[in-house]
N, C-alpha and C positions, 0 to 999 in steps of 0.2 A: 759301853754299849753303843753300837752303831745306830744310825737312823733307821736302817732296815730292820734291825732287831726290835727297836722300840715300836715300829709300825706293826710288826708281826705280833708283838705282845698286846697291843691295843686291839688288834683284830680278834685275838683269842678271847680277851676279856669281853669284847662286844658280842661275840658268838655265844659265849657262855651265858651272858645276860639275856640274850634272846631266847636261848633254850630254857632258862629258868622262868622267864615270863610266859612262854608258851606252855610249859608244864604247869605253871600256876593256874592258867586259864582252864586247862583240861581238868585239873584237880578240883577247881571250884565247880565246874559243870558236873563232874562226877559226884561231888558232895551234895549238890542240889538234888540230883536224881536219886541218890540213895536216901536222902532225907524224905523226899516226897513218897518214895516207895515204901519206906518203913512206916511212915505215919498213915499212908493210905491203904496199907495191906489189909487191915481188918475189913474195910469196906469192899475191897477187891475180892477178898476171899469169900465174903458173904454173897456178893452179887455174881461172881464169875463172869462169863462172857456176856451175860445179859446186861452188864454195865454199859456195854457199847450199843445195845439194841433197845433198851427200855427208854421211853420218852418221859415217863412220870418221874417226879422228884419228891419222894416221900421216904427219906432214909429211916426215920423212926418207925415206920411201918414195914421196913425192909423191902420197899418197892421203889427202886430208884435206878436211874441210868442217865447217860449224857447224850443219847441219840438226838434229842431235840436241840439242846444247847450247842452240841458240836456242829450240827447242820446249820444252825443260825450263825455260829462263828465263821464257818466257811462261806456262807452266802454274803455276810457283811464284808468279809475280806475280799470276796470276788467283785462285789460292787465297787469297793474302794479302789482296787487295782485297776479295774476297767476304766474308771474315771481319772485316776491319778497318773497313770503311766503316759497316756497321750499328752496330758497337760504338762507333765514334767519334761517329756522329750521335746515338745515344742518350745517351752520356755528355756530349756538348757541350750538348745540349738540357737535360739535367738540371742541369748547372752554371749555365747562363745563365737558365733559366726556372723551375726547380722547387726547386733546393737552397736551404735557408735561408741568409741572408746570412752568418751566422757560420761556415758550412761551406765557402763558396765559395773563399775564399783557400786553405784547406788542400787542397781538391780540385784547384785550379789548380796548386799547388805539386807535388802528387803526379804530375799529368800531365807537368809539365815535368821532374820527376826521372826519370820513365820514359824520356823522350826523351834524357836525358843518360847513361843507362847504356851502357857500351861494348858493341859488337856481340859481342865475344868472350865476354862474360858471358852474353848471351842464347844464344850457341852452346853454351857449357858446360851451361847449364841445360837446353837442349833435348836435348843428347846424353845427359846423365846421367840426367835425371829425366823429361822430357816424353815421350820416345819410349816408355818402358815404360808410362806412364800412358795413352797414346793407342792402344796395341794393342787393348784391348777395344772401343774406339769404332770403330777402323778395321775390325776383324773383323765387328762388328755391321753396319756400313754395307755391307760387302762381301756378307754373307750375305743381307741384306734388300733391298738395292738394287743387287745385282750385275747386274740386267737393264739398268741404265744402263751403257753401254760403259765410260766412264771411271772407274766405281766398281767394276768387276769386278777380280778378282785371278786371274791365270792359275796353273794347277798346284796349286790348293788343293781338297781334298775336304772339303766342309762336314759330311759325316757322320762324319768321323774326329775324335774328341775329342783325340787325341794329335798332331794336325797341328802341325807346327812353326810357331811364331809369328813367327820372324825375318823371314818374308816380308813382314810388315807394317811393319818398321822401316826407317829411313833412306829414307823415301819423299818424294814431292812433297808429300803431305799434311802430314807432320811439318815439313818445311822451310817450307811455306807458313804454318803456324800460328805458328812462331817469327818469321818475317818480318812477319806480321800484327801481332804484339804490338810489334814494333819501329817500324812505321810508324803505328800507331794514335795515339800521342801527337801526332805532327806533324799528322795529319789533324784530330784533335780540337781542337787549338789554333787552327787556321785556321777551322774551322767555328764554334767558340765566339766568336771575334772577330766573325765575320759575323753570328751570331745576336744578339749584344749590341748591334749597331749598327742594328737595326731601329728605325724612327722611333717615338718615344714617342706622338706624336699618333695614329698609325694603331693602335697598341696600345690606347690608351684609346678610340678610336672603335669598335673591335671589341667591347670590353667594354660600351660604351654601347648597342650594338645587341643585347646579350644573349648574346654569344658566351661559351662556356666558355673555360677556359685553353687546352685543346687546340684548340678552334675558332680562338682568336686565333693560336696557333702555326701552325696549318695555313693560315690565310688571310693572315697578315701576315709572320710571321718566316720561314717556309720559302720563300715566293716572293721575299722581299727578299734572302735569303742564298743563292739558287740559284747565283750565280756563285762565291761563296766555297766552297760545297760542291763544285762541280765542280773548282775550282782545287785545293782540298785533296786531293781524290781523285786527281787527276792527279799532284800532287806526290808523294803516297804511292806511286803506281804507278811513277814514275821511281825512287824510292828502292828499291822492291821489286825492280825489274829489275836494279839495280846492286849489291845486297847481296852481300857476298863471304864474309867469315870465318864468319859464323853458318851460312850454307848449306854451306860447305865442311866444317865440323865435323860436320854432321848427315847429309848424303847419302852414299849409296854410288854413286860415279861410274860411269856406263855411257855408252858411245858408240853408242846406238841410240835411236830415237824411242820414248819410253815414255809412252803416253797414259793408263796406269792409275795414277791419282794415289795410290791406297792401297797400291800394290805397291812393294817395295824396289827402289831403283835410279832415279836421275835425274841430271841435270847442269845446269849453267848456264854462261853465257859467263864471268861474273866468277870463278866457282869454277875453271873451266878455266884461266884466266890465272894465278890465284894458285897453283894446284897445279903447273903446268908451268913457271913462269917460271924457277925457280932452276936447273934442270937442262936447260934447252932449248938446242938447237943454234942457230947463227945463223939458219938457215932457219926453224926452228920459232919463234924469236923474231919473225920477220917474220910468220908465220902468226898468232901470238898478237896482234900489233899489228893485223892485219887483222880479227881477231875483236873486238878492242876498238873499232875503227873502226865496225864494224857495230852494236855496242851503243850507241855514241855517237850514231850517226845515228838509231837507233830511239828513243832517249830524246828527241832533238830533235823528231822527228816527233810523238811523244806530247805533248810540251809545246806545240808550235805548234798542234796540234789542240785542245788544251785552251784555249789563248788565243782561238782562233776561236769555240769554243763559248761561252766566257765573254762575249766581245764581243756575241754574238747574244742572250744571255739578258737583257741590259740589266737587271741586278740592281736590284731595288727599284722597277721600273716596272710590275710586274704584280700588286701587292698587291690583294686582293679586298675589303679592308675600307675 
């Protein structure tokens, strides 16, 4: 056997292994979807389309739906992404483009360590410490920007200095910040890898044309890494929508659509499942499975949309230098 034949054989085996791995991933996803659909079908059949529009959660009375918890899930994820993406982008750019070489390894290790911290630790930190620290910020935002509908707080008198402050605790804002700190390391790591792979030749060409460091980053690094930035953001969004323990420890669960992110009371699909699973009746278990199926489908839609966007960006083909 020649060296060429041996190389071709190794390539064939490697390609087959990749196909098997890819097929296994699709099979596992399909199995999860079928399992959730099968277990959740009795509740879905009973509720029909009202499952997506009903806010109340009373499965044993056959009056239930996920409109409230699904809205809360999206609002918490939106707050988390709004905070995490700018932080992750700035930190990733600093590590890859600005930090001294002797500091980069330590900064990378710190980000990786943040990603390894258990979610229950973030939940404890958010419940015991962060909520109290965020009350002045939430109150200031409400008093100064309450004319924006989602930043207003109902039932608060701004002229009363003795106004109870618990109305600002256990809110979507609190949960979103904790989740943002949890997903930021993941987004940062993906963006940093994308930034570091920008072509050295184009970097040098930008400098040769008189660009500043920021000019080089804007003209070369950011366009090249656009796909990685979108992918990291969508991966963080999927993690934010599915976060459970930290959110459950912080929020005050309510079964009503709560659009005021600074006001106490919210809920999420994953927190609902975790809170109700242990004491649920057989029919409520089916309803919880249906809620999990909805979250599973929503996550798939987000990730497939991200894949389509990444494919259209053609990362690295739009550099201006």
